[in-house]
C-alpha positions as CSV (number, residue, x, y, z in Angstrom):
1,M,0.1,0.1,0.3
2,T,1.3,3.6,-0.8
3,D,0.3,6.5,-0.2
4,E,-0.3,9.3,-2.1
5,I,-0.9,13.3,-3.1
6,V,-3.9,13.5,-5.2
7,I,-4.8,17.9,-5.4
8,S,-8.5,19.0,-6.5
9,P,-11.1,21.5,-6.8
10,V,-13.5,19.5,-5.4
11,K,-14.7,19.9,-2.3
12,D,-15.8,16.3,-1.0
13,E,-15.5,16.0,3.2
14,K,-17.4,12.7,2.8
15,F,-15.1,10.7,0.5
16,N,-14.7,8.1,1.8
17,S,-17.7,7.5,1.8
18,H,-18.2,6.6,-2.0
19,I,-14.4,6.6,-3.0
20,N,-15.0,5.3,-5.7
21,D,-17.5,7.9,-6.6
22,S,-16.7,11.2,-5.8
23,E,-16.8,14.0,-7.8
24,V,-12.4,14.6,-6.6
25,W,-11.7,12.2,-9.3
26,K,-12.8,14.1,-12.6
27,K,-10.5,16.8,-11.6
28,A,-7.5,14.6,-9.8
29,Y,-3.8,16.4,-10.6
30,K,-0.9,15.3,-9.1
31,R,1.4,18.1,-7.5
32,E,3.6,17.8,-10.7
33,E,0.7,18.0,-13.0
34,L,-0.2,21.8,-11.7
35,D,1.0,24.8,-13.2
36,D,0.3,28.3,-13.2
37,R,-2.8,28.4,-15.5
38,T,-3.9,25.2,-14.3
39,R,-4.4,26.7,-10.8
40,G,-5.7,30.0,-12.1
41,M,-8.7,27.7,-13.2
42,H,-9.9,27.7,-9.4
43,P,-10.3,29.7,-6.2
44,A,-9.6,26.7,-4.3
45,W,-7.8,23.5,-4.1
46,Y,-7.9,20.7,-1.5
47,E,-4.8,18.6,-1.3
48,Y,-6.0,15.1,-0.8
49,T,-4.0,12.3,1.2
50,V,-5.2,8.9,0.0
51,R,-4.2,5.5,0.9
52,F,-4.1,2.5,-2.2
53,D,-3.5,-0.6,-3.2
54,G,-1.8,-0.4,-6.3
55,L,-4.7,1.1,-8.7
56,K,-7.7,0.9,-6.1
57,P,-7.8,4.0,-4.1
58,L,-8.8,2.4,0.0
59,Q,-8.6,5.6,2.2
60,M,-8.5,9.5,2.5
61,T,-6.2,9.4,5.3
62,K,-5.8,14.0,5.3
63,M,-7.3,16.5,3.9
64,R,-6.8,19.8,3.2
65,E,-7.4,23.0,1.5
66,I,-4.2,24.5,-0.4
């Protein structure tokens, strides 16, 4: 299992209850994928620390606004 950071403009406080179907995944980025143009497209961004088993997300362990 690995922990990965996922960044999204979507705030989903109930992420764990529907982790596979969350709206977060529709606009999810890795930190290195964000550039100035992308960052400027949304007023707020959220950083999710997600525990994965291979490609399967298991649990959000942390969320914070960045």
